[in-house]
Structure formats: structure tokens, C-alpha cells
C-alpha positions in Angstrom: 22.8 5.8 -11.0 22.4 7.7 -7.6 25.4 7.7 -5.7 24.2 9.6 -2.3 21.9 10.1 0.4 21.3 13.4 2.1 20.0 13.0 6.4 18.8 16.1 7.6 19.5 15.3 11.5 19.8 18.7 12.8 16.7 18.8 14.5 15.8 19.3 18.6 13.6 16.3 18.8 11.2 18.4 21.6 8.4 15.5 21.2 10.7 13.4 22.6 12.1 15.4 25.4 14.0 15.0 28.1 15.4 12.1 26.1 16.5 14.2 22.8 17.9 16.9 25.8 21.4 15.1 25.1 20.7 12.1 22.2 19.6 12.7 19.2 16.4 11.9 17.6 17.4 10.0 15.4 19.8 7.6 17.6 16.6 6.5 19.2 16.6 2.5 19.3 13.8 0.5 17.6 14.8 -2.2 19.0 18.8 -2.3 18.9 18.7 -0.3 16.1 19.0 3.5 16.0 16.3 5.3 13.8 19.2 6.4 11.3 20.8 3.2 10.7 17.5 1.8 9.2 17.5 4.7 7.1 21.0 4.2 6.0 20.5 0.2 5.3 17.4 1.2 3.0 20.1 3.5 0.8 22.5 0.8 0.7 19.6 -1.4 -0.2 18.8 1.0 -3.3 22.7 1.1 -4.2 24.0 4.1 -2.5 27.0 4.1 -0.9 27.7 7.9 0.4 25.8 8.8 3.1 25.8 12.8 3.7 24.5 14.0 7.0 23.6 17.5 8.0 23.8 17.7 12.0 23.8 20.5 14.5 25.1 21.0 17.8 25.0 18.4 20.3 24.8 15.6 17.0 27.9 13.9 18.0 26.9 10.6 18.8 26.0 10.1 15.2 28.9 10.3 14.1 30.5 8.3 16.7 27.8 5.6 15.6 29.1 5.6 12.1 32.7 5.0 13.5 34.9 2.1 14.7 35.0 2.1 18.5 38.0 0.2 19.3 38.0 -0.1 22.9 34.6 -1.7 22.6 35.7 -3.8 19.8 38.7 -4.7 21.8 36.1 -5.6 25.3 33.8 -7.7 23.3 36.4 -9.7 21.1 35.8 -13.4 20.4 32.7 -13.2 22.8 29.3 -14.2 22.0 28.6 -11.0 21.8 30.6 -9.7 18.7 27.9 -10.7 16.3 25.8 -7.8 17.0 28.8 -5.1 15.7 28.3 -7.1 12.7 25.5 -5.1 10.8 26.8 -1.8 11.7 30.5 -3.0 11.0 29.6 -3.9 7.5 27.8 -0.2 6.9 31.3 1.3 8.0 33.3 -0.7 5.4 30.6 -0.1 3.1 29.9 3.5 2.9 31.6 6.9 3.4 29.7 9.2 6.0 30.4 12.9 5.2 28.7 15.4 7.6 28.2 19.2 7.7 26.0 21.7 10.2 22.9 23.6 10.1 23.6 26.1 12.2 20.2 27.6 12.7 16.8 25.5 12.5 15.7 27.3 9.4 13.3 24.7 8.0 13.7 21.3 5.6 14.7 23.2 2.5 17.7 24.7 4.6 18.9 21.7 5.8 18.4 19.9 2.0 20.4 23.4 0.9 23.4 22.9 3.5 23.8 19.5 1.9 25.1 20.8 -1.3 28.5 21.0 -0.7 28.6 17.4 0.1 25.9 16.2 -2.8 27.4 18.5 -5.6 25.5 18.8 -9.0 24.3 15.4 -9.1 20.5 13.5 -8.6 20.5 12.6 -4.8 18.3 10.7 -1.8 16.8 12.4 0.7 15.7 10.4 4.1 14.2 11.7 7.0 15.2 9.2 9.8 12.3 9.5 11.7 10.2 8.1 9.1 10.7 4.8 9.4 9.8 2.6 6.1 9.6 -0.8 5.7 8.8 -3.5 3.0 9.3 -6.9 3.8 7.2 -7.9 1.1 9.9 -6.6 -1.5 12.1 -3.7 -2.2 12.5 -0.8 0.5 11.3 2.5 -0.4 14.3 3.7 -2.0 14.9 1.1 -4.0 11.6 1.4 -5.6 11.8 4.8 -6.1 15.5 4.8 -7.5 13.3 2.5 -10.0 10.9 5.0 -11.0 13.8 8.1 -11.5 15.8 6.0 -14.0 12.1 5.9 -15.8 11.3 9.8 -15.5 14.8 11.6 -14.9 12.8 13.9 -12.7 12.3 14.6 -9.0 9.8 12.2 -7.1 8.2 12.5 -3.6 7.0 9.1 -1.6 2.9 10.2 -0.3 0.6 8.1 1.3 -3.2 8.7 2.2 -3.9 10.6 5.6 -6.9 11.0 7.5 -8.4 14.4 6.6 -8.3 15.6 10.6 -4.1 14.6 9.8 -3.5 17.0 6.6 -2.3 19.8 8.6 0.7 17.9 9.5 2.0 17.2 6.2 3.0 18.6 2.7 0.1 18.0 0.5 0.2 16.9 -2.9 -2.4 16.8 -6.2 -1.8 16.3 -9.7 -2.9 14.2 -12.8 -2.8 10.4 -12.7 -0.2 9.0 -14.7 -1.4 5.5 -13.0 -2.7 4.1 -9.7 0.6 4.6 -8.0 2.3 7.9 -10.0 1.0 11.3 -9.7 2.0 14.0 -11.9 2.2 16.8 -9.3 0.1 20.2 -10.1 -0.2 21.5 -6.7 1.3 21.4 -3.3 0.9 23.0 -0.3 2.7 22.5 3.2 0.4 21.8 5.9 -2.8 23.3 4.7 -6.0 22.8 6.7 -8.5 20.3 6.3 -10.7 22.9 4.3 -7.6 24.1 1.6 -5.9 21.0 1.2 -6.2 19.7 -2.4 -5.8 16.0 -1.3 -5.5 13.7 1.1 -2.1 12.7 -0.4 0.5 13.7 1.7 4.6 13.6 1.9 6.3 11.7 3.5 10.4 11.6 4.2 11.3 10.1 1.3 13.0 11.8 -1.9 14.9 11.4 -5.1 15.8 15.1 -5.5 17.7 16.5 -9.1 20.2 19.0 -8.3 18.3 21.8 -9.6 16.6 22.0 -7.2 19.4 23.8 -5.0 19.0 26.9 -7.1 14.9 26.7 -6.1 15.8 26.8 -2.5 18.1 29.5 -2.8 15.5 31.9 -4.7 12.7 30.4 -2.0 11.4 33.2 0.2 11.1 31.7 4.2 7.7 31.1 5.1 5.8 30.7 8.5 7.8 30.9 11.2 11.0 32.1 9.0 11.6 28.4 7.6 12.6 27.6 4.1 9.8 25.0 2.9 11.1 22.1 0.2 7.7 22.1 -0.9 8.1 25.5 -2.2 10.9 24.7 -4.3 9.4 21.4 -5.5 6.5 23.6 -6.6 8.8 25.7 -8.2 10.2 22.5 -10.0 6.8 20.8 -10.7 5.9 24.0 -12.8 9.2 24.3 -14.6 9.5 21.1 -15.3 7.7 17.4 -13.8 7.7 16.4 -10.4 6.0 12.9 -9.5 4.8 11.6 -6.2 4.7 8.0 -5.6 1.9 5.6 -3.7 4.8 3.7 -2.1 4.5 -0.1 -1.6 5.2 -0.9 2.0 4.7 0.4 5.7 5.9 3.5 7.1 5.6 4.6 10.8 5.8 8.1 12.0 8.7 7.4 14.8 9.0 11.5 15.4 5.9 10.9 17.4 5.2 9.1 20.7 2.3 7.0 19.2 4.4 5.8 16.3 7.5 5.2 17.1 5.7 2.4 20.0 4.0 1.2 16.6 6.8 0.6 15.2 9.2 -0.8 18.3 6.1 -3.6 18.4 5.7 -4.0 14.8 9.3 -4.8 14.2 9.4 -6.5 17.6 6.8 -9.1 16.9 8.2 -9.5 13.4 11.9 -10.4 14.7 10.4 -13.1 16.8 8.8 -14.6 14.0 12.0 -14.6 12.1 
């Protein structure tokens, strides 16, 4: 059983300035729900009940969101708006939320390493909240990945095919096909040029990681911009054991970009109207 889900949420969200000058990008709302809440709900669906959140300066709104607001509760109690808090009340009641800070922005690998004190020595999931994922026809992506983990007991990364002109934005993987959705990773490159990319299979913000990843991150040298890349640690893990890339079922919206955020808003708006 994977009980814990790690949310790296210390970034500045510079692509959404000035909106993110005082508000965490993870709190940007798609419809009436912040991005990070979608991720927590996905983790809960997959059976996880402990959310480990890596924050930074100016991120207090995340902690406040996953807490009771007694003044607000008092103001709307018994009114027609009280039901609007039901979803977040349920999450607060079902989950434990823990926090630590990433003092310097040194990359995703470093952010995950900072979570070791919250995770301990057990397998865990990682969600990047600005990748908003949904699968209305079936299980969420983390639930899909959890089932794969139960079979293979190794680290798993969610991937999707992207246009060649976009491979420079992602970690790209290649390897030996296990079946039409699973690939045993043999190569992993962080943000390659189109000419250098070994494939167009891009890692998106969903991972299941085994605890030995922490030691591998500690041994990983900083790369471009002084950042510690999780792809480097995962490549070392693949060479020593096994890492699987999974072509997930469902849709992913890149809500770290304006275009993806607007696309997600339109999608959920029309879906909610139909429901």
C-alpha cells in the first residue's frame, strides 16, 4: 500500500506573474477549485491519506486551504452556500497534511529530497499540481499507476507522446516495450533538443518512487542552472534496477502555461455543465 503523496510546491510560478506574486500558483483555481486540491483528490482516490507538501516563502495559502476556517464556517453555517465547503471538509477529515520548506530553488530532485523527512523509507507518489489530470471514463492516473506498482514494485513515471517541437520542455524517455502502455526505461534525458531526443515520450507530473531514490538524488550532481534533476536520479535507478514509463489513460492539462490553464478551465466548465 502506498500511503503518502508528495507535492513539490515551492516554485515561483513566474509564467503567471503578476497573479502569482502573492498567491501560490498551486492555488490558481480551475472553476472554483485550486489546482492542488485536484491533485489531493486524485491521491485520495488511489488510497493515499498522507499528503507531504514542499512549500516555500509566500505559500501559506496552501496550508490555510487545507485547514478549518472557523470564521468562514460560522458565517455560512446554515446558509445555501454551506455545501460549497463539503469537498474540502471531507479532504481535511480524511487526510493528514504535513509540510516542510525548500529554502532554495534547486530543482525538482532537490524538492523531492527535501520531502524525505516527511516520507520516510517507504514507496510514495509525487504529484506536480500544475499538471492537472483527469480520466472521466475510469480510474485516475495515480490509481492506474498504483496498480502497476503492485505488480512490478519499482519506480514508475507517467508519460505521454508530445510533438517533436515540444520535447525540449520535458524529460524524455526511451526503452524496451513491455506492452502497448508500459516501457522499461533504458534512456532518460532532461529537456533535450529535437535532434538529441531519443523519443517523443515525455514525463508528466505523476510519479511513483521507491525510497532508494533519496540516496540516488543525494549522489546526483547539479546540472544546468545548478538544479538537481530527478531524471538523472531515475536514470541511475534504471541502470541499477528497473524504472517503468506508463502511457496513462486520460487527459493531462499543462496548467503551468496560460494556454493549458485556459484549456483546462474550458474543459471542466463544459463537463460540469453537462453533469
